Each structure stands twice: as C-alpha cells, then as structure tokens.
Legacy VTK file of the C-alpha trace (Angstrom):
# vtk DataFile Version 3.0
C-alpha trace
ASCII
DATASET POLYDATA
POINTS 396 float
21.523 90.797 -3.676
22.310 91.267 -0.066
22.814 88.826 2.868
19.220 90.006 3.916
17.567 88.711 0.724
15.528 85.561 1.395
15.831 82.798 -1.059
13.213 80.789 0.598
10.239 81.781 -1.538
9.096 78.952 -3.844
8.251 75.358 -3.203
9.426 74.287 0.152
11.329 70.935 0.782
10.429 69.166 3.939
13.641 67.055 4.503
12.781 65.787 8.051
12.492 61.915 8.633
8.725 62.011 8.591
6.192 63.089 7.835
7.946 62.590 4.394
7.418 64.324 1.096
3.765 63.463 -0.139
3.491 62.464 -3.777
1.057 64.661 -5.777
-0.821 61.470 -6.809
-1.533 60.704 -3.226
-2.861 64.145 -2.478
-4.787 64.227 -5.622
-6.438 60.798 -4.653
-7.430 62.385 -1.266
-8.904 65.545 -2.694
-12.405 64.335 -3.202
-15.818 64.286 -1.513
-16.464 61.941 1.374
-17.583 58.568 0.016
-20.386 56.248 1.086
-19.036 54.077 3.909
-21.861 51.401 3.754
-21.617 50.446 0.009
-19.701 50.885 -3.124
-16.023 51.437 -4.085
-14.567 52.055 -0.561
-15.604 48.774 0.679
-14.850 46.921 -2.397
-11.149 48.134 -2.499
-10.322 46.907 1.022
-9.277 43.333 0.237
-6.768 44.430 -2.296
-5.514 47.204 -0.008
-4.890 44.952 2.813
-3.288 42.503 0.474
-0.908 45.035 -0.887
-0.095 46.291 2.577
1.033 42.878 3.362
3.197 42.684 0.347
5.089 45.833 1.606
5.747 44.121 4.996
6.627 40.868 3.474
4.046 38.643 5.213
1.193 36.469 4.176
-0.434 36.586 7.726
-2.661 39.285 9.301
-2.782 43.168 9.185
-4.966 45.313 11.404
-5.437 48.936 10.559
-5.675 51.672 13.240
-6.725 55.497 13.073
-3.575 56.269 14.808
0.099 57.324 14.667
3.000 55.094 15.537
2.581 55.585 19.131
-0.957 54.189 18.724
0.321 50.961 16.913
2.847 50.474 19.799
-0.129 50.342 22.251
-2.372 48.277 19.939
0.318 45.674 19.599
1.199 45.400 23.176
-2.509 45.272 24.221
-3.170 42.179 22.161
-0.191 39.967 23.559
0.962 41.459 26.953
-0.994 41.200 29.883
-0.541 43.410 33.181
2.340 42.069 35.147
4.203 40.246 32.214
7.702 41.201 31.199
9.048 42.600 27.950
12.655 42.965 26.898
13.602 46.304 25.234
17.017 46.656 23.854
17.388 50.518 23.242
19.456 52.314 20.739
17.593 55.414 20.539
14.702 57.461 21.876
11.941 55.333 20.204
12.741 52.156 22.116
12.414 54.086 25.367
9.026 55.363 24.103
7.703 51.918 23.308
8.969 50.795 26.707
7.178 53.530 28.418
3.994 52.481 26.566
4.493 48.907 27.877
4.891 50.145 31.560
1.529 52.253 30.969
-0.381 49.063 30.264
1.002 47.341 33.397
3.832 45.541 31.869
7.345 45.139 33.503
10.137 46.096 31.335
13.724 44.872 31.293
15.528 47.699 29.385
19.069 47.410 28.059
20.308 50.750 26.924
23.090 50.860 24.262
23.197 54.729 24.060
22.373 56.953 21.273
25.190 56.054 18.780
25.567 52.282 18.941
23.403 49.432 17.651
22.627 46.266 19.720
25.113 44.226 21.362
23.669 40.888 20.737
25.781 39.184 23.481
24.210 41.457 26.138
20.790 40.658 24.652
21.664 36.985 24.734
22.743 37.129 28.372
19.371 38.577 29.358
17.566 36.055 27.463
19.812 33.165 28.819
19.264 34.281 32.433
15.471 34.143 31.807
15.308 30.478 32.647
11.576 30.557 33.591
10.737 32.452 30.367
9.193 35.457 32.188
10.104 37.567 29.209
7.069 37.444 26.762
8.286 39.722 24.073
11.232 41.487 22.696
10.664 45.093 21.595
13.029 45.420 18.667
13.187 48.787 16.774
14.446 48.177 13.352
15.444 51.760 12.581
15.369 54.280 15.327
14.438 57.530 13.749
16.192 59.657 16.387
19.675 58.005 16.141
19.425 56.645 12.360
20.625 53.391 13.701
19.615 50.244 11.953
19.550 47.141 13.880
19.837 43.567 12.800
16.385 41.781 13.172
17.414 38.608 11.434
20.280 38.199 13.953
18.027 38.793 16.905
15.584 36.056 15.565
18.483 33.655 15.165
19.556 34.452 18.801
15.980 33.690 20.157
15.846 30.398 18.104
19.443 29.325 19.324
18.353 29.779 22.811
14.950 28.274 22.191
13.264 31.277 23.918
9.629 31.470 23.162
9.384 35.404 23.377
7.590 37.013 20.495
9.705 39.160 18.312
7.985 42.479 17.850
9.563 44.876 15.438
8.916 48.616 15.067
9.458 49.480 11.407
7.711 52.835 11.464
10.944 54.465 10.039
12.113 51.469 7.715
8.767 50.182 6.205
9.135 50.973 2.374
12.773 52.268 2.781
15.125 49.679 4.259
14.792 46.026 3.414
12.356 44.301 5.877
10.837 40.864 5.325
8.599 39.886 8.216
7.909 36.424 7.368
11.243 35.442 5.979
13.035 37.222 9.079
10.699 35.267 11.628
9.066 38.406 13.163
5.852 37.751 14.882
4.367 41.310 15.286
5.510 44.311 13.177
4.236 47.922 13.653
4.455 50.809 11.279
2.652 54.066 10.246
1.603 55.657 7.088
3.557 58.966 7.034
7.179 57.926 6.153
8.049 55.277 3.458
4.249 54.606 2.871
4.050 58.242 1.711
0.653 59.050 3.106
-0.263 62.092 5.471
-0.038 61.114 9.000
-3.027 59.371 10.652
-3.097 55.687 10.027
-1.063 52.954 11.539
-0.752 49.212 11.006
0.002 46.113 13.107
0.906 42.928 11.284
0.805 39.599 13.316
1.417 35.942 12.627
-0.186 32.733 13.886
2.156 32.708 17.143
1.108 36.100 18.016
-2.507 35.413 17.360
-2.091 32.229 19.716
-0.714 34.575 22.532
-3.702 36.912 21.834
-6.090 33.975 22.359
-4.637 33.468 26.032
-5.304 36.929 27.033
-7.637 37.587 29.933
-8.885 40.895 28.502
-8.164 43.127 25.326
-9.634 46.539 25.020
-12.538 46.331 22.355
-10.913 49.316 20.507
-7.321 47.926 20.367
-8.432 44.331 19.686
-6.819 43.298 16.348
-9.008 40.371 15.828
-12.075 41.966 14.260
-9.952 44.473 12.331
-7.871 41.732 10.723
-10.893 39.417 10.014
-13.933 41.632 9.801
-17.467 40.382 9.113
-18.545 43.920 8.349
-16.760 46.895 6.832
-16.868 48.999 10.049
-15.040 46.388 11.900
-11.779 47.209 10.045
-11.692 50.420 12.008
-14.027 49.821 14.987
-16.201 52.617 13.632
-16.033 55.051 10.859
-13.272 54.582 8.340
-10.353 57.041 7.625
-11.907 57.403 4.251
-9.432 59.895 2.657
-6.275 58.079 4.148
-7.478 54.991 2.359
-7.581 56.581 -0.868
-4.181 58.140 -0.371
-2.874 54.833 0.777
-4.186 53.070 -2.198
-2.436 55.629 -4.452
0.952 55.157 -2.445
0.753 51.487 -2.655
0.212 51.640 -6.342
3.421 53.825 -6.485
5.448 51.303 -4.369
4.332 48.074 -6.319
4.583 49.848 -9.512
8.314 50.608 -8.876
8.810 47.208 -7.153
9.812 46.757 -3.579
13.257 45.613 -4.546
13.796 48.696 -6.599
12.320 50.810 -3.796
14.891 49.232 -1.253
17.764 49.742 -3.911
16.863 53.401 -4.643
16.981 54.306 -0.932
20.177 52.605 -0.591
21.888 54.527 -3.478
20.563 57.935 -2.309
21.723 57.147 1.215
25.280 56.246 0.027
25.413 59.506 -1.925
24.469 61.509 1.191
27.135 59.794 3.199
29.749 60.429 0.551
29.004 64.123 0.807
28.988 63.957 4.667
32.319 62.280 4.841
33.853 64.988 2.737
32.361 67.816 5.046
33.475 65.644 8.091
37.194 66.388 7.051
36.858 69.956 8.266
36.509 68.495 11.838
33.170 70.120 12.624
30.666 67.455 11.291
30.406 63.913 12.442
28.013 60.946 11.708
26.011 59.852 14.764
26.543 56.274 13.504
30.105 55.678 12.573
29.748 52.194 10.849
27.711 52.566 7.575
26.567 48.994 7.961
24.376 50.221 10.843
22.964 53.361 9.317
19.455 53.656 8.131
18.802 54.220 4.239
15.851 56.505 5.369
17.424 58.921 7.759
20.944 60.095 8.569
21.574 61.618 12.020
24.508 64.140 12.049
26.369 66.079 14.918
28.092 69.513 14.562
30.447 70.856 17.095
29.851 74.077 19.022
26.120 73.802 19.105
25.900 74.520 15.345
23.191 72.194 14.453
20.363 74.666 15.421
21.793 77.686 13.510
22.178 75.430 10.361
18.719 74.187 10.463
17.388 77.770 11.024
19.227 79.007 8.081
18.295 76.430 5.753
14.699 77.001 6.521
14.414 80.643 6.851
16.736 81.471 4.051
16.480 78.602 1.527
13.117 76.893 2.156
14.685 73.688 3.310
13.548 72.146 6.612
15.860 69.561 8.231
15.263 67.332 10.993
15.858 68.296 14.756
18.255 66.353 16.855
15.446 64.574 18.586
16.272 62.874 21.978
19.932 63.965 21.781
21.576 65.391 24.998
23.412 67.970 22.703
20.295 68.851 21.082
21.611 72.124 19.371
24.683 70.356 17.944
22.356 67.800 16.121
20.317 67.598 12.875
18.863 64.862 10.789
18.407 64.464 7.050
15.271 62.617 6.005
15.498 60.723 2.667
12.597 58.400 2.795
9.759 57.697 0.459
9.027 59.870 -2.466
12.632 61.052 -2.994
14.956 60.914 -5.926
18.457 61.964 -6.923
17.768 65.586 -7.890
15.926 66.153 -4.578
18.999 64.639 -2.667
21.454 66.891 -4.477
19.210 69.899 -3.673
19.224 68.979 -0.012
22.899 68.492 0.141
23.297 71.844 -1.779
21.226 73.658 0.826
23.349 72.179 3.644
26.474 73.231 1.801
25.137 76.807 1.345
24.215 76.982 5.050
27.692 75.904 6.002
29.274 78.390 3.830
27.071 81.206 5.123
27.619 80.211 8.842
31.444 79.639 8.232
31.366 76.011 9.423
34.622 74.218 8.844
34.194 71.419 6.061
36.012 69.542 3.565
35.723 70.738 -0.031
34.221 68.666 -2.831
31.207 67.125 -1.087
28.623 67.718 -3.856
31.023 66.320 -6.391
31.467 63.220 -4.161
27.618 62.778 -3.970
27.227 63.418 -7.717
29.908 60.830 -8.569
28.152 58.328 -6.301
24.828 58.820 -7.935
26.417 58.545 -11.465
28.164 55.302 -10.482
LINES 1 397
396 0 1 2 3 4 5 6 7 8 9 10 11 12 13 14 15 16 17 18 19 20 21 22 23 24 25 26 27 28 29 30 31 32 33 34 35 36 37 38 39 40 41 42 43 44 45 46 47 48 49 50 51 52 53 54 55 56 57 58 59 60 61 62 63 64 65 66 67 68 69 70 71 72 73 74 75 76 77 78 79 80 81 82 83 84 85 86 87 88 89 90 91 92 93 94 95 96 97 98 99 100 101 102 103 104 105 106 107 108 109 110 111 112 113 114 115 116 117 118 119 120 121 122 123 124 125 126 127 128 129 130 131 132 133 134 135 136 137 138 139 140 141 142 143 144 145 146 147 148 149 150 151 152 153 154 155 156 157 158 159 160 161 162 163 164 165 166 167 168 169 170 171 172 173 174 175 176 177 178 179 180 181 182 183 184 185 186 187 188 189 190 191 192 193 194 195 196 197 198 199 200 201 202 203 204 205 206 207 208 209 210 211 212 213 214 215 216 217 218 219 220 221 222 223 224 225 226 227 228 229 230 231 232 233 234 235 236 237 238 239 240 241 242 243 244 245 246 247 248 249 250 251 252 253 254 255 256 257 258 259 260 261 262 263 264 265 266 267 268 269 270 271 272 273 274 275 276 277 278 279 280 281 282 283 284 285 286 287 288 289 290 291 292 293 294 295 296 297 298 299 300 301 302 303 304 305 306 307 308 309 310 311 312 313 314 315 316 317 318 319 320 321 322 323 324 325 326 327 328 329 330 331 332 333 334 335 336 337 338 339 340 341 342 343 344 345 346 347 348 349 350 351 352 353 354 355 356 357 358 359 360 361 362 363 364 365 366 367 368 369 370 371 372 373 374 375 376 377 378 379 380 381 382 383 384 385 386 387 388 389 390 391 392 393 394 395
C-alpha cells in the first residue's frame, strides 16, 4: 500500500448532523409503487401515524404535517400565530435562531434578537430583563431553539418556561426541536411548550422532505385571533381534517409517510426513554475521545460545558484551519463524511460529528477511528488513547 491508495471504497458513512443515516427498514418501506390517495391503507394509517408522532413529541394536543423542510415549519408556525407588526423575542445561540428570526421578519414581524454568540447557551438573566421590560406585552412569542445544529448547544427549555411563568408573561413559547426530536429528551406538554417545530431527516430517520408543527390550545387560541392565515400554511385543517387531502392541503407525500411509519415503529419499538439514553451514552463516549485528543492543544470543544452539549451533534474546532483538511481526508480517503463548520467565522477550523437517529456503538467507534486516522495522516497534535477512552465509556 502507498499513501495514494484510497480506502474509501465500500459502504460510505454519512456522519453529518442531518440528514442522518437512514435505516434499511425505512428505505425498504418507501421502495414501493405509488398508492391510492383516495381510499385504502394510506388513508387508514393516518390516525395511528399522527398519534405516534405526538408520542415522540410528548404531547396530547395537535400536529400538522407539511411537505417542507425545517425552514418551512418555521414559517408555518409563525404564520399561524404572529401577525405583521407583532414582536417576537429570539434568544440566539447559533445560526438557526438567526434563521428563524429572519423568517419572522419576512412575514412582517418585529424581532427582538439577543445574541449569545456561537459557543454559549442562553443567559436567562438577559432574557428575563427583556421580558420584564416588556410591560405592555408586545412580545407575542419567544423563538427558542432547543438544540442548535450549527453550534451543538442544547438550551434549557424548562427553565425558560419557568421564567415566563414567574414573570407572568403571556408570550407563546415556541421551540425548534429539529435537531433534538428523537435524540435529546424533549417533553412538549410537561415542559409547557406551546408550539414545537421539527423535521423528519434527523432523529426521525426519514429522508428529508416532511416537517411537523405541534401546537397546544393556547397556540390555537392565538390562531383564532389572527386576521389572516395563508390557506397553505394554515394548521387548522391539517390537524383536524374532514377529508384525507386536508392533512397536506393537496397530494400527500406518500412515500415519506410509509418511511415515517417504519421509523416511528423503530422508535417506539425501542422505547423513547431508551432512545434518549442511547444517544446520551454514545455522546458521552464521543466526548471522552475528544477530551483526550484535546490534550494535544489543537482540538477544542465548541461548547465547553458538557451540560449544554447536544446528544445528537458535537461541534469541534481545530487550530490553524485544520477542520476542512480533516473533513476532506476522511471523505476522500476513508469514505467518512463529517459535518462542515456551519455558520462559524473560522469555517475552515471547524467540523461537526453527527450522532443522531439510527446510530449504534460500533458506528460511533468507526467514526472516531476515522477521525483518529485523519489526525495521524495530517500530523495534527493530539493526546493518545482517545479510542480506548471511548471504548471504556461504552463498556461502562
């Protein structure tokens, strides 16, 4: 063998933070002819599918399904409860809060943005100050990203709910769970979330293209006061259809529904508590390896405190712009694709490890082994014994 021999031929591993690894059972469920959209099994399976979706979100309220990515669900949620000229509060700890805030501005809302940077979770004291100063309750909603995919920061949704309650502020609590649903613990009703948005391509393990908005009675009451809601984005007929087509305001995403049904069967077959525990254990093993590598001085966690790290994605930084060369090596030489440093100023120095959805211990060890190989090939300073540390964590 020579250094020019590629070792990438074989089954590739997409270890980006979404779209995630798709289970074979999901892909097989989708590999079928188009079904009848007017009668039969597709129509009959919808009540159980929506019920099982709500079980993952931890809600007994409503869900609306959209043929859209996460950006689409941002707009859908906003259009149902925020009128032009109304104000939303957006506490930002990564690129995706900024994106949701831009979407709000696009529908005519005013945005009060509090930027905590790209490496820090929310400062609840600063959020409290903004809410306390809003004596006339102009703020109609708080756009709260649970896990920001770009930074891997996991924010404290229950603490934010408690803050709103303590201040007796009536704003809706709207949570983006696109990166966390089915990975990190999230309980919509128990946590007092009014509107939740997510998409199918991460923890829900279905090819990108379907998004979901969950909403409670408080959010529905605000919807009832809206002067106008786009017919397409209106969640009312989608959540409470009289006819099948109203679930989707037209033709159903037929094959996504079959794939989603298979994915939900996997989640509930494993049990949501076990799903959360699995993601936490795998994440802890990844962090153990990264902590050893960091001893070499070149690698650093984007989020210093483990209590604020996502269990679905880990954002990392390498000195001297080494992130891009490392990703290039793992992809071209090993068949392992890592996540880019999305939204980071030092783009070339950053990379992300996706560990969400259909991922197990041997896959995590393979991913870590690929990173170790690339660091060795590129002569990146690192501590020794990272894989042993990860293995010991998994075995513990």
